[in-house]
N, C-alpha and C positions, 0 to 999 in steps of 0.2 A: 566567497568560498575560501576557507582557510587552507593554506598549503599543506598537503599531506592528508587531507580529509578523504574519507571513503564515501563515495556517492552511489547510492542504490536508487536507481531511477525506475520507479514502478509505473510511470505514466505511459500511456499509449495514445498517440495522436496520428492521424493521417494527414499528409501534406501532398498537394498536387506535385506530380513529377512526370513530365511528358516522356522521360527516357525509360520509364518502367512500363512493362506490359499492361499492368492494371491501371496505369495513369496516376498512381499515387505510391507513396512509400510510408512506412511507419517510422515514427520518431518518438523519443521520450519527452519528458518535461524540461530537461536541462539541455543546454547547448553542449553536446558531446565533444565537439572539436575544441572548444574553449576550456571545458572542465578537465579534459584528459591531460592538459598541460599543467594543471595545478594539483589535481587529486592524486593520491597514491594508488587508488583503485577506483574503477567506475564500471557499472554494469551496462552492457549494450542493450539497445532496444531495436528490434526484437531479439529475443534469445537470452536475455540476461537473467531474469527471474521468472518464476512460474507461480501458480496459485498457492503451492505449499509455502514458498518463501514469503509471499504476501501475507498469508494467514499467520505465519510465525512472527513476522514483523508487527502485525497488528496486536497479536497476543503479548509480545514483549513491550509494546507501547502502553497497553492497558496495565500490565503488571508494573511498569515503571511509574505510571500515574498513581496507582494504588500505593506504591511504596513512598512516593513523594508526599502523598497526603496522609501517610502513616496509617493506611488501612490495609489490613490483611484480607485476602480473599475469604478466609474462614469466618471473619466477623461481619462480613457484609450480609444484610438480610437477603433471604432467598427471593427471587422474583416470583410474585404471585401468579398463579395460573389464571387464565381468563375465565371469567364467570360463565357458567353454562347458561345457554339461552333458556329462558322460562318457557315451558310448554303449557298450552292451554287445552283442557279436555272438555271445554264447554260446548 
């Protein structure tokens, strides 16, 4: 992890924790305690990001891939619709 990096932890994992009422607690994919010492910003788990943030991160990742491959969304061929099931009248 580079010093000053921004860490957006979108992973959710449960780990056993006898001190919790449910017997477990939620954690992310990164070691929060270690990363917070190096990163300039870090999202907590749970409570850091929601479904909209994840959707926008995915969208930006796809857009970045398109740009790096020098493909614009407008020139990509449309996804063909699934073929309709053939019906038999026999």
